[in-house]
MIFI-568289 format. One record per residue: residue in one letter; x, y, z of N, C-alpha, C in turn. Coordinates in steps of 0.02 Angstrom, whole numbers, plus 50000, padded with zeros to 5 digits. Atoms other than C-alpha are relative to their C-alpha. Example, Ala and Ser with C-alpha at 12.3 -4.5 7.8 and 13.67 -1.06 7.14 Angstrom:
a500454994150000506154977550390500455006050000 s499584994149997506844994750357499615005550037 
//
This chain:
m500375002949944537785587052249500434995250040 a499565004849966538995572852287500565003550037 l499474996349967540355585452324499765003250064 t500294996949941539205594352446499944994950057 l500075005149950538835578052537500664998150031 r499345001849974540675573852551500275005450046 m499774994549958541035590952622499654999850067 r500365000449937539685588652752500264994450044 e499765005649962540355571752802500655001650036 h499354998749971542065578752836500065007150028 a499994993349971541565595652904500264999750071 p499745000049932542465600453066499434999650050 m500505000749949541505595653221499955006450041 n500124994249959540735609953318500254998550070 l499725001149934541685611753481499454999450054 k500545000249951540035614253574499694993150005 t500305006750000539505596753525500514994650019 a499495004949980541115588553585499724995850058 p500315004449950540625573453692500325000850069 s499754999949932540835572553880499654994550039 v500285005249957540525559654016499605003250055 t500444997149951539035564354124499624994550036 w500415004949964537785555954241499564996249951 r500425003350051536725552054087500404994549965 t499565005150030538215542654014500004993750044 h499975005649953538345531754170499324996450004 l500665003150000536455528954172499894995849938 s500075003850063536505523453990500394993550004 l499595006049993537915511254028499654995050046 a500345004449952536945504254177499404996549967 l500595002950032535355501654074500204995049946 l499775004650052536295493653929500284993650032 a499745005949965537185482054052499434995850026 l500585003649975535505477554128499654996249944 v500285003450058534825473453955500414993849983 y499565005650015536335462353926499914994450051 i500115005049948536045453654093499384995849984 f500625003750014534255449254046500044996149935 s499935003850062534745444053871500364993450013 v499635006149985535995431653940499594995350044 i500435004349960534775425454071499494996449956 d500495003150044533445422553938500324994949954 r499645004650044534755413953831500244993850038 q499675005349963535575403453968499564996350049 i500425003149949534115399354082499834992849983 i500145006850023533845383753978500484995050033 a499495004449971535435376754061499754996750064 i500245002849937534615374554231499344996249991 l500645003250013533005368254151500064993849956 m499895005650046533795354654044499694993450025 e500225006449974533385340054158499234999550004 p500745000649999531525343854191499685000349931 i500284999750068531205348454008500124993349965 k499835006550030532095332553951499524994650025 t500445005049970531035322254071499295000749974 e500694998950021529375330254021499884998049927 f500105001350071529635328653833500334993449977 g499675006250018530655312453838500545000949948 a499504998350050532075320553740500684996750016 t499325002449991533865314153714500465005950013 d499514994749991535445323853754500135003749935 t499914996750065535645327353568499445004949986 q500574995550009533895334853559500055006150046 m499934994549953534245345353713500575004649978 g499464995950027535865351153634499765004249941 l500314996350055534865356253481499575005850027 l500434994949970533615365753589500405005750031 s499614995049963534915374653694500535003349957 g499454997450040536165377453555499835002049929 l500064998750072535905375853368499375004049983 a500634996550015534085381653367500065007450015 f499894993049982534635397753451500575003049959 g499404997250029536365399953378499955001849926 l500054998750071535915398953193499655006649985 f500374993850011534625412853199500375006050028 y499644994649967535635423453319500595002249957 a499414998450039537205422353213499825002949932 a500184997850067536335424553045499735007149998 l500324993449999535365440153095500435005450033 g499614995249962536665448253206500405004949957 v499594995650042537785455153067499575005149962 p500424994950032536375463352965499755005350049 v500224995149950535735471453125500585004550019 g499414995949986537515477253160500095005449946 k499974995150054537495485752989499495005550010 l500524995049987535865494353034500205004750057 s499804995949942536605500253199500545005149982 d499504995150023537995509153102499675005649959 k500364995050040536665518953006499465003750040 y500604997449968535185521453122500095000550076 n499994998949928534765525253303500104993450037 r499835006349966535585511753408499564998950062 r500435000549941534565515453564499324996949982 m500655002550021532945512053469500044992549983 i499925007050019533605495553399500044995550062 v499945004049938534105489153572499334999650036 a500644999949964532445494453648499484995349969 v500495004250035531365485853516500194992650006 c499785007149997532405469853514499944997150070 c500075002449931532415468653704499284998050014 s500715001649990530515468953706499814993749962 l500165005850040530425455953567500244993550031 w499755006349973531555442953646499694998550069 s500325001249935530715445353816499314996949989 l500655003050017529005441553738500094992749979 a499865006950022529765425953657500184995650059 t499835003949940530465420453825499364998150038 v500645001549969528725421753899499644994349962 a500325005250041528095411053754500284993150014 c499705006549983529325397353803499644996650057 g500355002849942528375395353966499324997149983 f500665002550019526765391553872500044994449949 a499925005350050527495378353753499734993450027 g500295006349979526475362453762500354993949970 q499645005450033527565352053645500725002249986 f499294998650009529415350753609500115004749941 w499904995850059529265358653435499795007250013 q500214993349982528345373553509500545003650040 l499454997149961529735376353634500605001649955 l499464998950048530985374753491499885006549960 l500174993950037530085388353391500065006250044 s499954994349954529995399653543500735001950012 r499294998649991531865397853570500295003449939 m499794996750062532155402553389499795007450000 s500254993249997531095418053418500405004250049 v499564996549953532155422753569500645002149965 a499384998650037533675421653456499915005849952 i500144994650049532885433053325500025006750035 g499994993749963532595446553456500685001850026 e499344998749970534285444753541500535001749948 a499524998250053535175446653374500115007549996 g499944992850003534855465253390500225003350064 g499804997249936535545467553564500735001550008 m499294999549985537405464753569500375005349960 a499614995550043538125474253420499835007450012 p500154993049987537165490653445500235002250070 s499794998249933537565490153631500755001150005 i499274999150000539435487653604500195006449965 s499874993850036539415501853478499845006050043 l500194994649955538505513053601500515001050056 v499534999649943539665508953746500675002649977 s499354997750026541215511853637500005007549988 d500044992850014540595529353594499815004150061 l500194996349940539995533953769500605002350041 y499414998649959541755534153843500635000749956 p499384999150039543515539253783500404993549995 p499635006250012544725525953715500414997550060 k499575002249945545845525753870499604996550055 q500425003449952544365519553973499614994149969 r500445004650037543645507853842500024992850025 s499965006949976544305491153906499654999250067 t500325000349934543735495054083499245000449993 v500724999050007542015501054027499674994049966 i500295005950033541715486553908500024994050047 s499985005349950542275474854048499425000750049 l500594998949957540955482854160499374997749965 f500585002150039539675480354022499964992449995 m499975007250010540245462453997499944996050065 t500165003649939539925458254180499294997249996 g500685002550009538165455054117499944992550002 p500055007349997538435436554081500164997150068 n499805002649935539275434154249499445000950052 l500574998849955537855442154347499414995749979 a500555004150025536635432754236500064992850023 v499895006849976537435416254285499794999550073 v500165000149929537275420554470499245000350010 i500714998949990535485426854457499594994549966 g500405004750038534825415354321500034992950026 l499945007049980535525398754380499794998850072 s500175001149930535355400954568499265001250012 l500704998549991533645409254567499564995749954 g500395004050047533055400054412499924992850023 g500055006849975533455383154489499504999350056 w500485000149944532455387354645499285000749974 i500684999050028530955393654544499774993649965 a500185006150036530995378054434499824994450048 q500135005449952531055366554585499355001250038 q500604998449960529655375754677499375000549958 y500594998550039528495380754536499994996949929 g499975003150065529055371154381500405004249950 w499554996650046530145375454233499655005449959 r500364995050039528785385354142499985006750037 a500024993849961528665398054283500655003849996 t499354996850005530525401554265500045004549939 f500014995950060530305407754087499585006250009 l500444994349989528865418954140500325005150047 f499704995649950529805426054289500545004549970 f499454996150029531295431754184499815003549935 g500204996950063530355436354025499645006650008 v500414994149992529135449354089500405006450014 p499634993849986530405461954163500365002949939 g499654997550059531305463153996499575004649957 i500454995750038529765471053916500025007150028 v499954993549967529825485154044500685003249987 l499324997550011531705486754022500085003049931 g499984997350067531485489453836499735007149997 l500294993249997530395504653872500485004950033 l499534995749965531675511753993500595001949955 v499464998550047533035510353862499785005249949 w500284995350050531935519453737499985007150028 w500104993449970531615533753858500655003250027 l499464997249959533265535753952500714999349972 v499315000950023534785529253857500215005649953 k499724994650041535885542553777500294997249935 e499715001850065536305541153591500605004649989 p499414995750004538115547553584500215001649928 i499704998450065539065555553440500444994249979 r499605005650024539845541953333500735002149993 g499294998750005541715541853357500225006650029 g499854993449974541655558153452500635000250042 f499425000149956542975553253580500644998249962 d499415002050038544145546053448500325005949965 q499744994150034544325562653357499545005950016 p500504995249977543375575653458500035006949969 v499954993150024544035591453377500145000349925 v499774999750069544705586853206499434999449951 q500535001150049543275579353106499584994150022 s500425005849987541865566853111499994995649939 e500005004850056541785551153006499324999649968 p500655001350028540405546652886499594995650047 l500425003949955538915538952975500104992549990 a499905007150014539245522152891500344999249933 p499685001250064540285514752751499484999249945 t500475000450056539465515752579500034993249966 e499955006550031540025498252528499454995350024 s500515004849980538845483452535500234996250061 l499845003849939538755472652690500504994449986 w499565005750015539595457752605500715002449985 k499334997450012541035468352542500335002450064 q499734997849936541235475852714500244994150043 i499805006049962541265458652796500654997149971 y499405002750032542545452652668500615004250018 r499434995649985543645467952698500234999250073 l499825000849929543585465952888500364993450012 l499685006549990544045447552876500684999649966 q499334999750030545545452252769500515003150048 i499544997449948546275460952923500254994150041 p499755006049967547415447352995499824999650074 a500145000149928547195452353177499264998850013 f500725000949992545305453553160499804992849987 r500185006950019545175436653074500224995050053 r499755004849951546255427553201499655000750067 v500374999049938545405435253352499294997249994 a500685002450010543695431153278499974992350003 f499995007449998544135412753250500184997550069 a499825002049932544955411653421499405000550047 c500594999149958543385418553503499464995049983 g500495005050020542295406753402500134993350034 i499825006449969543235391553468499925000450076 a500084999149928543285398553645499265000150018 g500724999949987541415401753633499704993049998 l500245006950003541125383653583500114996450066 a499855003149936541995377553740499615003350057 g500324996349946541255391153850499264998750006 y500725001149998539445388753800499844992750017 a500105007049981539585369753813500064999250076 y499895000249928540255371953989499425003350037 g500534996449966538925384754037499334996549998 v500655003250009537445374853969499964993350036 w500035006849977537915357354025500254998850072 t499725001149933538795359954193499464998750053 p500515001949950537175360454297499784992749994 s500175007150010536685343654220500564995450024 f499425003849976538445337354255499994999450076 l500015000149926538275342154439499434995650025 v500565004349981536585333354448500184992749990 r499875007050017537175317354364500614997250036 t499375002749973538955315754431500075001250075 h499924998449929538895324354601499364998950040 g500615001749964537105319654642499645005950032 l500334994149972536505337454676499295000649973 s500664998550024534705342954663500045005649949 l500014994850052534185355054525500155006950031 a499894993549968534095370054643500705000550029 h499335000149970535715365054730500535001049945 a499534999350055536635363254564500015007149973 g500044993150024536015380154504500335004950048 l499714995549949536515388554667500764999450001 m499275001049997538255380754672500355002849938 f499674997950062538695383654490499905007449988 g500144992950011537865400654481500465004450040 f499584995849958538815407954627500744998949988 a499295001450010540475399154596500255002949934 s499784997750066540615402554410499865007449991 g500194992950008539695419254415500445004650040 f499584995849958540705426354559500715000449973 g499325000050028542365420954484500045004149937 a499994996350063541915428054314499895007550010 l500124992949986541265444454386500645003450023 v499374997149975542875447854481500534999949946 g499505000750053543955441454338499905004949943 g500144995350054543085452054207500175007150018 l499844993249979543245468154306500755000950008 f499284999649990545045464354353500375000349933 s499655000250064545565460354174499935006649962 g500104993650033544805476454107500445005550030 w499584995149965545675486954239500744998949983 l499305001650013547335477954211500185001649928 c499854999050070547225478954022500095007449983 d499944992950014546945497754018500675002850023 r499354997849976548565499654114500584996949961 l499465003450037549615486854021500065002549929 v499954997850069549165493353848500345006949994 q499634993750001549935510053896500744998749987 r499305002050012551595500753890500094996449933 d499965003950062551245488853746499294998049980 v500705001250021549615487953646499864992649989 r500115007150011549875469353617499684996550060 w500335002949942549255466153794499244999549990 q500715000350013547505469253725499794993149976 v500125006850023547635452053644500384995050043 g499595004549960549005444553754499674998150065 l500325001549936547985445753914499444994849992 p500485005450012546525435653842500344993249989 m499645006350011547785422553783500234997050066 l499765002349935548525421453958499424997250041 g500585002549963546795419554034499774993249976 v500215006450029546345405353915500474994450021 l499515005149982547955396053953499934997850073 i500075001749929547675396854141499334996750014 s500675002649987545815392954131499924992749982 l500095006950023546015376354039500134994850054 p499915005049946546825366254181499505000750056 c500514999149948545565373954301499364996349980 a500615003450024544125367354194500074992450004 v499895007249999544875349954178500004997450072 a499995002049930545195349054366499295000050029 f500694999849977543395354254400499604993949977 l500395005550028542695340854285500224993150025 l499745006649982543825326654343500094998950075 w499915000749927543885330154530499504994950028 p500455005249973543155315554630499385003050033 a500634997449975541345317954678499914998950075 e500105001749930541585311054854500185005850047 g499774994849955542485326254927499555006149999 y500414994049997541435340754987500065003450069 w500054996349937541265354255120499265000450020 a500694999049976539715356055228499965006950032 w500074993249973539135373755262499265002049998 a500704997849994537435379855324499524994949970 g500435005350025536675363155280500084998449927 l499895001250071537345363755102500624995649989 k499445004250021538475350855021500365003549943 i499624996350050539835360354926500574995649975 p499465004150026540915349154815500665003749997 h499344996950005542785352554824500155002549930 a499874998050070542755353954634499795007149986 m500254993350013541835370554647500555005350007 a499444995349995543475379054695500315001149932 f499724999450067544105375454520499515003549953 s500494996350039542475382054448500075007550010 i499884992949986542815398754533500615002349961 a499384998150035544585398954461499895000349924 f500144999950071543955394554287499605006249981 g500394994050013542665408454296500435006250000 f499574994149994543995420954348500435000949937 f499544999450057545245417354209499644999449933 g500375000950063543985411854077499605006149980 s500374993950016543135428854087500435005349967 w499554994950027544665438054020499905000949925 w499994999450073544455434253836499395003649969 p500564996950036542655440253796500035007649998 s500024992750000542695458453852500615003149967 l499384997250028544515461353803500024999149924 s500025001150073544195454053630499535005049966 y500454994950027542705465453599500335006950000 s499644993749997543765480053655500545000349946 a499485000350052545175474553539499695001349931 i500344998950064543945473953392499835007349990 s500204993050006543365491653429500595004449981 h499404996250017545165497653409500264998449930 m499745002250065545425488553243499625003149942 v500434997450054544045497453144499835007350013 r500234993249992543355514753114499385000250045 s500584999449955542045521153236499344999149963 s500615000450039540765521453095499814992949981 e500175007050016540825502453077500104995450060 r499925004249941540985496353256499404995350009 g500585004449995539215489353248500094993649961 v499885006050042539635477653105500574995950027 a499425003649974541315473253181499814995950062 a500215003649940540545468653349499534994349982 a500475005250022539155458953262500364994349966 l499635005350034540405449453156500384995750051 l499675003949947541405444453310499484995850037 n500545003649966539775439653394499744994249957 f500205005350046539345429353239500424993750012 f499565005849989540855418253266499884996850068 i500105002649932540545416753453499354996150004 t500655003349994538715412253434499924994049953 l500075005650047538825401253279500374993950026 f499615005649973540215390553352499814998550073 g500135000949929539795393453535499314997450014 i500695002149986537905393053554499774994749951 g500255004450052537605384253389500294993050004 v499665006550003538885370153401500174997250068 g499755002449936539515369153580499544995450038 p500455004449963537985362353673499804993849960 l500205005650041537475351353526500564994849995 l499435004750005539215343753504500094996250066 t499935003249934539315340253691499464994750010 g500545004849994537615331753687500104993849956 v499885005650046538085321053536500554995450028 i499465004049971539725315353616499764996250061 s500275003249940538815311753779499574993949982 d500425005750021537535300753690500424994349973 l499565005350027538925291453599500384996350054 l499615003149946539865288153761499574996650053 t500455002649948538335283653866499994992350004 p500015007349995538295264953818500594997150039 s499425002649966540055262653887500155003350067 l499824996449939540195275954022499415001650045 g500594998749959538415278054083499955007350022 a500104993349973538165293154197500635004449994 q499384996350006540005298054174500125002549929 a499894998050070539795300953987500025007549991 l500014992750007539365319354006500655003150026 r499374997549972540915322154113500554999849947 w499455000750048542105315653978499845003749935 s500184995950057541135324253840500215007250011 l499814993149984541415340953927500765000850000 v499274999650000543265337153952500265000549928 a499785000050071543475333553765499885006849968 v500174993650031542615349853716500445005650030 m499594994849968543615360353842500715000149973 l499325000150028545245354853760500065004449938 l499984995550057544765366053614500275006950019 l499694993749979545425380553718500745000349980 i499295000050022547175375253660500085003749934 p499954996050062546925381253479499785007250009 t500194993049985546075396753550500615004050020 a499404996549977547675401553640500515000949944 l499524999650056548725397753485499815005649952 l500234994850046547665409153375500095007050029 l499894993549968547735423353501500745001850000 g499284998850003549625421353509500225002249931 m499844998150069549705422653319499745006949982 s500304993450014548715438953330500415005850029 l499654994749963549955448653438500325005249955 k499654995450044551045456253304499525003549952 a500484997150048549615458853181499555005250034 y500424995249964548585467753314500365006750008 r499624993849991549955480353349500045003849934 q499974996750065550115483953163499335003349983 q500664997250015548235486653144499855005950046 w500114994649952548165497453301500385006349977 n499604994250024549565508553233499685003149939 l500324997550060548655510053067499395004250016 m500604996349981547015515353146500175006350040 n499794994149961547915527253264500235005649954 k499794994950049548695536053115499415003249965 e500594997350032546995537953033499655005150045 h500344995449954546275546153189500395006550008 k499604993949995547715558353192499965004149936 
//
């Protein structure tokens, strides 16, 4: 019996079932990207609502850091890897559809919270639902297109956060100012329920690893080892381990920046809530959207010469983005442009630059991970990388920034948040060092996996 099962697992793939890129493939990518956009909006919308929520509940910056960060990050990180394991065994389309509906309902519940603890529980529920979104989606996208297009396609998918920043912060700030912060949660939560149904009906479930070895053989549906043994084995891969820790640290700085910058613009530059959301949403979102697409396009071409560019390009982006972030945070608040009745701080130019270069590392790192493992375990691999990003990023980044801000407030007053953000952004230095240490190890792992596919 066991022999029969092994023979089935490694039976030659029927040529008629060989995968191809069709209109359904592109539709699936579009719907998955849309799901990702709404997941990030539901996750990040708290950034533009920090000040009114803090005022209504009388919370401290530390409490707001807990609400926007740790309360979400712990559940998201803890559940993401087990769901990634499930996505390597079961229908990924179904997992994404169900989880999308769940976190959208939880977002709606945030709008009905009457006390701080109720809002905290609702945010935890959003995290539980969103834990099942990222890993299955990355696994699906990796199997929908051939390897030579993977960095570009994943970069297209990863434009979700950038569009979410533009839509969520600019529109969310206006809704909050006109109708209150509760209406913002309702406005963005309801469409996600409908989107979950569309994913269920329309997204294509591709052959696992079909493009990696389309004619030779297909891999087992999932490794037979336990989840903990699989995690341990993946973390023993030097390139995987270093990229994961690098992304975790980068996520800490990135999420702190994304969550607290609207409040920084309100406190330091004197902008209104809607104005801050509009400025930051368009500046950071536009820069990241262009940067993410450009880096994916560039990476797919550079790796044809040397596969180390898959990790080297994110390192270069991190190194350039750091001075852009510091310049944005420290630029004097007095200088601004006036356009169409809007006051645009000169510092926003550096926010665009940071968005452009800071967007290189997320999508290229997920693509790098997909090349380091077998196609039958991309769900767990993506979830494990996401674990580091969310645990350190969402879980620690906003909370750490809030704690430092509270500690500095007695001496620095309204400028405390500015220097708290500067301190956290300096963590991009060890990020670049870890990515640099991954270059040689990544090429070795890529060569190993390439031999297996042959």
